MIKENU-784128 format. One record per residue (C-alpha): residue in three letters; x, y, z. Coordinates in nm, 4 decimals, m for minus. Layout:
BEGIN
res:east:north:up
ALA:X:Y:Z .
...
This chain:
BEGIN
res:east:north:up
MET:m0.0094:0.0282:0.0072 .
VAL:0.2972:0.2489:0.1062 .
ALA:0.4603:0.2057:m0.2408 .
ALA:0.1262:0.2880:m0.4652 .
ILE:0.1259:0.6376:m0.3328 .
PHE:0.4866:0.6823:m0.5155 .
ALA:0.4966:0.8695:m0.8602 .
ASP:0.6597:0.6178:m1.1034 .
ASP:1.0332:0.8135:m1.0739 .
GLY:0.9567:0.8434:m0.6509 .
LEU:1.2254:0.8416:m0.3976 .
GLN:1.2351:0.6711:m0.0393 .
LEU:1.5547:0.7881:0.1434 .
ALA:1.6042:0.5200:0.4130 .
GLY:1.8085:0.6115:0.7158 .
ASN:2.1269:0.3984:0.6365 .
GLY:2.1916:0.5874:0.3180 .
LYS:2.0321:0.3828:0.0606 .
ILE:1.7671:0.5165:m0.1856 .
PHE:1.4927:0.3149:m0.3417 .
LYS:1.3022:0.4673:m0.6516 .
GLY:0.9902:0.4073:m0.7935 .
PRO:0.7145:0.1814:m0.6328 .
GLN:0.8970:m0.1722:m0.6927 .
GLN:1.1906:m0.1046:m0.5087 .
ILE:1.0207:0.0809:m0.2468 .
SER:0.7684:m0.2399:m0.2036 .
GLU:1.0255:m0.4445:m0.1875 .
HIS:1.1930:m0.2470:0.0556 .
GLN:0.8907:m0.2094:0.2905 .
LYS:0.8354:m0.5952:0.2726 .
ALA:1.1342:m0.6484:0.3680 .
ALA:1.1128:m0.4531:0.6525 .
MET:0.7792:m0.5783:0.7790 .
GLN:0.8968:m0.9566:0.7582 .
GLY:1.1194:m0.8272:1.0723 .
VAL:0.8607:m0.7662:1.2924 .
ASP:0.5021:m0.9100:1.4517 .
PRO:0.2260:m0.8312:1.2400 .
GLY:0.0361:m0.5251:1.3697 .
VAL:0.2140:m0.2321:1.3458 .
LYS:0.0574:0.0724:1.4293 .
VAL:0.1598:0.3743:1.2323 .
THR:0.0815:0.7703:1.3406 .
VAL:0.1906:1.0029:1.0991 .
THR:0.1344:1.3810:1.2237 .
THR:0.1602:1.6298:0.9354 .
VAL:0.3249:1.9943:1.0889 .
THR:0.3488:2.1892:0.7748 .
VAL:0.2855:2.1817:0.3868 .
TRP:0.4002:2.4385:0.1489 .
LEU:0.2400:2.4763:m0.1623 .
HIS:0.3603:2.5978:m0.4908 .
ASP:0.2485:2.5361:m0.8460 .
ASP:0.2277:2.1550:m0.8812 .
THR:0.4353:2.0977:m0.6153 .
ALA:0.4134:2.0423:m0.2177 .
TYR:0.6446:2.0513:0.0781 .
GLU:0.5204:1.8511:0.3670 .
THR:0.6567:1.7791:0.6947 .
GLY:0.5526:1.6020:1.0052 .
LYS:0.6190:1.3741:1.2446 .
TYR:0.5956:0.9563:1.2223 .
LYS:0.6020:0.7015:1.4932 .
TYR:0.5977:0.3192:1.4101 .
GLU:0.4918:0.1214:1.7165 .
TYR:0.5248:m0.2492:1.6961 .
LYS:0.6833:m0.5905:1.8402 .
VAL:0.9928:m0.8136:1.7478 .
LYS:0.9634:m1.1693:1.8731 .
GLY:0.6742:m1.0038:2.1379 .
LYS:0.8793:m0.7584:2.2651 .
PRO:0.7636:m0.3906:2.2138 .
ALA:0.9699:m0.1467:1.9746 .
ALA:0.9448:0.1575:1.8529 .
ASP:1.0448:0.4015:1.5752 .
GLU:0.9885:0.7845:1.5898 .
GLY:1.1139:1.1009:1.4089 .
ARG:1.0491:1.3214:1.1674 .
TYR:0.9921:1.3183:0.8072 .
VAL:1.0070:1.5630:0.4615 .
THR:0.7638:1.4614:0.1739 .
ILE:0.7664:1.6106:m0.2035 .
TRP:0.4331:1.5469:m0.3422 .
LYS:0.3751:1.6174:m0.7058 .
ARG:0.0739:1.6326:m0.9122 .
GLN:0.0401:1.4160:m1.1894 .
LYS:m0.0883:1.4304:m1.5629 .
ASP:m0.4270:1.2889:m1.3637 .
GLY:m0.5142:1.5447:m1.1190 .
SER:m0.3959:1.3127:m0.8733 .
TRP:m0.1075:1.3461:m0.6115 .
LYS:0.1816:1.1210:m0.5483 .
LEU:0.5232:1.1398:m0.3642 .
ALA:0.8077:1.2620:m0.5520 .
MET:1.0316:1.1821:m0.2491 .
ASP:1.0126:1.0882:0.1228 .
MET:1.2536:1.1237:0.3511 .
GLY:1.2594:1.0130:0.7864 .
VAL:1.4597:1.1691:0.9847 .
PRO:1.4818:0.8897:1.3131 .
GLN:1.5022:1.0468:1.6693 .
LYS:1.8120:0.8840:1.8295 .
């Protein structure tokens, strides 16, 4: 589902420095990440600011993933930056997504 909101040339910048391009690579990356945790991941995304300029929207906010690994609770939270582009059909798709984890 996550990969479906990305444009065909959309980028997801991972915290480890890797870049995933396009829905296929992003889907494979997300699937691998979810296989390492127990079912039932809770995701909270809070948009803080959105700037709109022509067919581009810039969004910042906070995210939190709550999950279990082998039955033990875990969490990942931080801030994010996304760039949305209006598509030819009028829909909006992610051109770039980057999370900035809290350490």
